C-alpha positions as CSV (number, residue, x, y, z in Angstrom):
1,M,15.0,16.2,-6.8
2,V,11.5,15.2,-6.0
3,N,8.8,17.5,-7.2
4,R,5.7,18.5,-5.7
5,D,3.4,16.4,-8.1
6,E,5.2,13.2,-7.1
7,V,4.8,13.8,-3.5
8,I,1.0,14.5,-4.1
9,E,0.9,11.2,-6.0
10,L,2.1,9.4,-2.9
11,V,-0.6,11.0,-0.6
12,P,-3.4,8.3,-1.4
13,H,-1.1,5.5,-0.7
14,Y,0.0,6.8,2.7
15,V,-3.6,7.4,3.6
16,V,-4.5,3.8,2.6
17,M,-1.6,2.5,4.6
18,V,-2.6,4.4,7.7
19,L,-6.2,3.2,7.4
20,L,-4.8,-0.4,6.7
21,V,-2.8,-0.2,10.0
22,V,-5.7,1.1,12.0
23,V,-8.1,-1.7,10.6
24,V,-5.5,-4.5,11.3
25,I,-4.7,-3.3,14.8
26,G,-8.4,-2.9,15.5
27,I,-9.2,-6.5,14.2
28,I,-6.3,-7.9,16.3
29,R,-7.3,-6.0,19.4
30,G,-10.8,-7.3,18.9
31,T,-9.8,-10.8,18.8
32,V,-6.8,-10.9,21.4
33,D,-7.3,-9.3,24.8
34,D,-3.7,-7.9,25.4
35,L,-1.0,-7.8,22.8
36,G,1.4,-5.4,24.3
37,P,3.1,-2.5,22.5
38,L,6.0,-4.4,21.1
39,V,3.7,-6.9,19.3
40,E,1.5,-4.1,18.0
41,F,4.6,-2.4,16.7
42,A,5.9,-5.5,15.0
43,I,2.5,-5.8,13.3
44,I,2.6,-2.1,12.2
45,L,6.0,-2.7,10.7
46,V,4.8,-5.7,8.8
47,V,1.9,-3.9,7.3
48,V,3.9,-0.7,6.4
49,F,6.9,-2.6,4.9
50,S,4.7,-5.0,3.0
51,Y,2.4,-2.5,1.4
52,R,4.6,-1.3,-1.3
53,P,5.7,-4.7,-2.7
54,I,2.2,-6.0,-2.5
55,I,0.8,-2.9,-4.3
56,A,3.7,-3.2,-6.9
57,R,3.1,-7.0,-7.6
58,L,-0.7,-6.8,-7.7
59,D,-0.6,-4.0,-10.4
60,A,-4.3,-3.1,-9.7
61,V,-3.5,0.3,-8.4
62,P,-1.3,2.8,-10.5
63,T,2.1,2.7,-9.1
64,P,3.5,6.3,-8.3
65,A,6.1,7.5,-10.8
66,L,8.6,8.1,-7.9
67,W,8.3,4.3,-7.0
68,E,8.7,3.2,-10.7
69,R,11.8,5.5,-11.1
70,E,13.3,4.2,-7.9
71,R,12.7,0.6,-9.0
72,R,14.4,1.2,-12.4
73,T,17.3,2.8,-10.7
74,Q,17.7,0.0,-8.2
75,S,17.5,-2.7,-10.9
76,G,20.2,-0.9,-13.0
77,V,17.8,0.0,-15.8
78,D,17.3,3.9,-15.9
79,G,15.7,4.8,-19.0
80,E,16.4,8.4,-18.7
81,D,20.2,8.1,-18.6
82,E,20.5,5.3,-21.3
83,E,22.1,6.2,-24.5
84,I,21.3,4.1,-27.8
85,E,24.3,3.6,-30.0
C-alpha cells in the first residue's frame, strides 16, 4: 500500500515533468510551424516515459522511495522480504 508521504515525495517530479513537456513543446512549436496533434502527442510520450529512467541514471536528484522499492522488486532484490540464514 502506498502511503501519503511517498505520494508527496513524487509531486516535485511530476511538476518538473509537466514543466519539461511545456518547455519542449513550446520550443518545438517555436521552431516548426505546424506539427499536428499526433506528433505533439508522440513528443509528450517520449518526454514523459524517458523522464524517470534519465533521472534514475543521472543520480543527481534524490530518487523517490517508491521508485527505489519498485526497482528492487522488479530486479528480484527485495530487501524487506529477504531472510539471512
